[in-house]
C-alpha positions in Angstrom: 0.0 0.0 0.0 1.2 3.5 -0.7 3.3 4.9 2.2 1.8 8.4 1.9 -1.7 7.0 2.4 -0.6 5.2 5.6 1.0 8.4 6.8 -2.2 10.5 6.0 -4.3 8.4 8.3 -1.7 7.8 11.0 -1.4 4.1 10.4 2.4 4.2 10.4 4.1 3.2 13.6 5.5 6.3 15.2 4.2 8.8 12.7 4.3 12.3 14.3 5.4 14.5 11.5 5.7 15.1 7.8 6.1 12.6 5.0 9.8 13.2 5.2 9.7 11.6 8.7 8.2 8.3 7.3 11.6 6.7 7.1 11.8 6.8 10.8 8.5 5.0 11.2 8.4 1.7 9.4 9.4 -1.3 11.3 9.2 -5.1 10.8 6.5 -5.6 13.4 3.9 -3.5 11.6 0.8 -5.6 11.0 -0.4 -5.1 7.3 -3.5 -7.3 7.9 -4.5 -4.9 10.8 -3.9 -1.9 8.9 -6.2 -3.0 6.1 -9.1 -3.5 8.5 -8.4 0.0 10.1 -8.0 1.8 6.8 -10.9 4.3 5.9 -13.0 2.8 3.2 -12.9 6.0 1.0 -9.0 5.7 0.8 -9.2 1.9 0.2 -11.6 2.8 -2.8 -9.2 5.4 -4.0 -6.2 3.1 -3.8 -8.1 0.4 -5.6 -9.0 2.8 -8.4 -5.2 3.8 -8.6 -4.3 0.1 -9.0 -7.0 -0.3 -11.8 -5.7 2.9 -13.5 -2.2 1.5 -13.4 -3.2 -1.8 -14.9 -5.3 0.1 -17.6 -2.1 2.1 -18.5 0.1 -0.9 -18.7 -2.4 -2.9 -20.8 -3.0 0.1 -23.1 0.8 0.5 -23.6 1.2 -3.1 -24.4 -1.7 -3.0 -27.0 -0.3 0.1 -28.6 3.4 -1.1 -28.7 2.9 -4.4 -30.5 0.5 -6.1 -32.9 1.0 -9.8 -32.0 -0.5 -11.3 -28.8 2.7 -12.9 -27.7 4.6 -9.5 -28.1 1.9 -7.7 -26.2 2.1 -10.1 -23.3 5.9 -9.8 -23.3 5.7 -6.1 -23.2 3.1 -6.1 -20.4 5.1 -8.5 -18.2 8.3 -6.6 -18.9 6.7 -3.3 -18.0 4.8 -4.6 -15.0 8.0 -6.2 -13.7 10.0 -3.1 -14.0 7.2 -0.9 -12.7 7.2 -3.0 -9.5 11.0 -2.9 -9.0 11.0 0.9 -9.6 8.1 1.3 -7.0 10.1 -0.4 -4.3 13.3 1.2 -5.3 11.9 4.8 -5.2 10.1 4.1 -1.9 13.3 3.0 -0.4 15.2 6.0 -2.0 12.7 8.6 -0.8 11.5 7.4 2.6 13.8 4.4 3.3 10.9 1.9 3.3 10.9 -1.0 3.3 13.4 -1.4 6.0 14.3 -4.9 4.7 13.2 -7.4 2.1 11.4 -9.3 4.8 9.1 -6.3 5.5 5.4 -7.1 4.8 3.5 -5.1 2.4 0.1 -5.1 0.7 0.9 -6.0 -2.8 -2.5 -5.6 -4.3 -6.0 -4.7 -3.2 -7.7 -6.4 -6.3 -9.6 -8.7 -6.1 -8.7 -8.8 -2.3 -5.6 -7.7 -0.3 -2.6 -9.6 -1.1 0.0 -9.4 1.7 3.5 -10.7 1.5 7.1 -9.8 2.2 8.7 -7.4 -0.2 11.1 -10.1 -1.6 8.3 -11.9 -3.1 7.2 -9.4 -5.7 10.9 -8.5 -6.4 11.6 -12.2 -7.1 8.6 -12.6 -9.2 9.5 -9.4 -11.2 13.1 -10.8 -11.8 11.6 -14.1 -13.0 9.3 -12.3 -15.4 12.1 -10.2 -16.8 14.2 -13.5 -17.2 11.3 -15.2 -18.9 10.8 -12.4 -21.4 14.6 -12.4 -22.1 14.6 -16.1 -22.6 11.5 -16.1 -24.8 13.0 -13.3 -26.9 16.3 -15.1 -27.5 14.6 -18.5 -28.1 13.7 -18.9 -31.8 10.0 -19.6 -32.4 8.3 -21.0 -35.3 6.0 -18.9 -37.5 
């Protein structure tokens, strides 16, 4: 879940200041499942729509970038993987969150909250990039 939304509703442990102070707040004992139950429905709805908009953008880009289904899937998977890695990289760069790869995060809200340690989406992204590279280098019949 986006860190600024957590900060906005005071769900970050130890949050007492500005968003710049978020880096001092995250810790490994933070309970994601509890935060989802405590999160205001209006912000959950907003975050869900943000996720849908991101997927629409990635699908649209894939549809526009290639004409063959196989290529569209490869572009979608490639972009989704790099999007996810960039998301965590920028969170860590800007607010020093997550504090470790074992930190739990809400990965998606659609169709229901998916909660896992941060290493999992990063590993899946790496595997997706590898799969696209291997498929691109593997000759395929016409």
